[in-house]
Structures are given as structure tokens and as C-alpha cells.
N, C-alpha and C positions, 0 to 999 in steps of 0.2 A: 504494500500500500504506500503510495507516495506520501512524503512528509507534508503536513498541512502548511499551506502557504500563509504567511502573515498578511493580515488585512491592510495594515498601514505601513508604509516604508518611507524613508527619507528620499529626497530627490536624488542624491548620489547613489543610494542603493537601488532605486528604480532604474537609473541609467545603467548601472552595472548589470542588473538583471536583463534589461532590454538588449544590452550589448551581447550578452551570452545567447539570448534567443536568436538574435540576428546572425550571430556567428554559426550557430547550429543550423539554421535554415540554409545559409550559404553552403555549408559543407554537405548537408543532406542533398542539396540540389546537384552539387558537382561530383561528390564521391559516393552518394547513396547512403541510405539510413543504416544498413547493417554494417558497412565498412567504416563508418564514422565513430570515433571513440570520444569519450568525455575529455580525455587529455587533449585531443586534437581541437575540440571545441574550446577548451580553456585557452590553448595557445592562440587560436584564431581571435578570441575575444580579448586577449592580452591580460588574462587574470590567471591566478594560480589554480591548480586542479582542486585544491581544498576549497577555494572560493567558489568555483563552479558547483561543487557538491553542496556548498552551504545554501545556495539558492535553488538547486534542483537535485533531486535524488538520483536522476539518471536521464537517459535520452527520452524515455517514455514521458516523463513529466515535462520535458522541453516541448514535445509535440503537443501535450495538453495546453501548454502556455500559448503555443501557436494557434490551437483551436480557439482559445479564449480571445486572443488578439483579433482573429478573423471575425468573431462574433461581434466584438465592439465596433470594428470598422464597418461591418455589414449594417449594424443598427444605425450608424451615422449616415451611411450612404442611402439607406432606405427611408430616411426621414421625410423627404419630399413626396414619397409615395402616398402619405396619408392626407395630402392636400385635396384628394378627391374622395367621394363617398362610393364610387363605383367599384364594387368588389373585384371584378376582373382586372381593372386597371391597377388596383392596389396589389393584387397577387402577382401580376406580371412585373410590376415595379420592384417588388420585394425579391423576386427570383432573378430578374435582370441585374439588380444592384449587387447581388452576391457574385454573379459572374464577373462584374466589373472589378470588385474587390479581390476576388480569387485569381483573376486572370494572370497576374505576374507569377503565381505559384503553380501554374499548371504542370510544369515539368516535375516539380517537387511532389505534386499529388500522385503522379505515376510512380515515383520512387518508393513511397511508403504504403501504397495501396495494398501490396501483398501482405503487409503486417496488419493494416487496419481491417482488411477483409476477414481476418480470423476472428470469429465471434468470441473466442477466449482471450483475445489480446486486449490489453488496456487501451490500445490505440483505436479499438473499434468505437464508432460513434454511439454504439449501444451499451458500452461498458459503464461500470459504476464510476470509473475515473473520468469519463467523458460527460458525466451528468451536468456539471455547470454549463458547459458549452451547449449541450443538448437543450437544457432548460431555457437558456438565453435565446436560442434559435426558435424554440417553440413559442416563447413569449412574443417574439417578433411576428410570428404568424397569427398569434392570438390578437395582436393589435391590428393586423390586416383585416380580420373578421369583425372585430368590435368597431363600431362607428361607420361601418360600410352599409350599403343598401341591401345587403344579403338577408333574405328571409329563409330560414331553414326549419326543419322539424326540431322541436325542443331537444329530443334525445341526441341529435347530431351536433347541436351547437357547442356543447361542452367538449366533445371529442374532436371537433373539426380542426383546431390548431395542431393537435398532435398528428392527425391524418395528413394535414398539409405538410408538416415536417417530414413525414415518411415519403411523401411525394417529392419533396425537396431532396431527400437523400437519394432517391432514384435518379433525379436529374444530375446530382453530383457524380454519381457512378457513371452515368453516360458521359459527362464532362471529362472525367478522368481518362476515358478511353477515346475521346474525340480528338483526332489529330488534324482536323480541318483548320484552315487559316483563321486564327482568332477564335477557334471553337464556334464557328458560325452555325454548325449543325446543332449544337446545343441550344443556341439562341432560337433557331428555327423550331426546335422541340418545344421550348417554353412558349413561343408564339402560338404554336398549334394546340398545346395541351391546356392552356389556361381557359380558352372559351369552352372547351369540353367539360372541364371541372366546374366552371361557372354554371353551365346549363344542367349538369348532372346534380349538383347540389341544390339548385333551385327546384328541381323536380321532386325533391324529398317532401315538399309541402303538400303534394297531391295525396288525397286519401288512399289511393291504391298503392302508392309507394311508401307511405308513412309507416304502415305496419311492417313492411320488409326492413325499413331502416331501424325501427325499434328492435326487431329481432337481431339484426346484425350488430347493433350497439350492445345488446345483451351478451352476445358472444364475445365481443371485444373486452367487455368488463370482466367476463368470466376468465378469459385467458390472462388478463392482467393480474387477477387475484390468485391464479393458480401457481 
């Protein structure tokens, strides 16, 4: 279990920590996650090995810091998304803004995907260690739903932000494997899938569909509790 990170840090400590994260990301991109050592990261950051371990228990926690950093940047980039009440526009804005923020790290995404894809790995977005980043991302999609013009079945409204996060993870997986220029195919996927999600979710208010939604949400809650 990674060491608990302190909530408040001095400006100098935060700069040192950020420098270590930046050094790690650079080495992960150029040399690969598995081949990069904590000593190499410390040397790249210009700190002692002991100092690197003071801030991070290992490479896995450095990746978690990267996840956290991306979520903060995504939240800032998505802020203008909420200027409209149109759900489809808010959802597309949120998903496109992630691609904007993550774009420079596309090659790095391919480097560590082998590790993150393992459901037993702390690097998995579904792991306990990834919970802060996962909750931050889910909160962003909750904000997409709240305040929008979307009307959905009551049973679905509470679950929708997490379902949108799962959709987001599917898009990220596609993005990792997308070698098109600027990952234009991923942007095309987002442009195509958002209207489908919008229409499908709105259909849940129809009496014929509402019962199916209630049953499906019951299954989701049962799986979560098991």
C-alpha cells in the first residue's frame, strides 16, 4: 500500500515533488515504465534517491500522482463546458477536453498500458490506489449531468456519472491504441458516440423503457454490493 501523501506541503516541497513526477514521466516516455528505476528518476530530477523515496514509495505511486495531475488539468480544461445546459454539448466538451489535456502523453499511455490493463495492478484505473483519480473523474461527469437539460429515469440519474466514467474509460482505451494523426479517430469516436448516448439516455423516461432501466440498475447495485 503506498504511503499516505501529506495534504499540505511547502512551496519548495511541492516543487521538488512536481520535479520528481516530471522526471519520471520523461523517463517513462523515453525508456519505458518497466526499465525505469527510482534511482534513474532521482538522478533525472536532481535529488537524492532517499529524497525521491521520501515523496513516493515507488514508481506505482508516481503514476498515481500523474493520474491525479491529469484529473486536475482535465477539470480546469472542462470548465467552459458547463456554460451550456445542453447535455450532449457538455458531455462532448468534457470528453474532448480530456483528449486535449492527455494529448502530449499519448506515447506514454502506450508505454504503461500493459501494466494498467492488469486488473490486479495498482496502476489499473479500477484499483483501490486509483480511487482518488477515479472519484475526481466521476465527479466531473456528475457535474456534466447536474445542471444540464437531461431528463432521465430516477433510478438512472444517480448511477449515470459512474456509467459515463466507464464510457470515458472505453474511449481512453481506444485512444491508447489510436495511432492516427493527433488521434483524430478518437475524436471522431467521441463525435459519433455522444449523440447516441444522449438519445439513449433520454429514452429511459419512456414507460416501456423505464422498467428495463430499473431492473438493470438493480443488477448494477447488486454487483457493486457483492
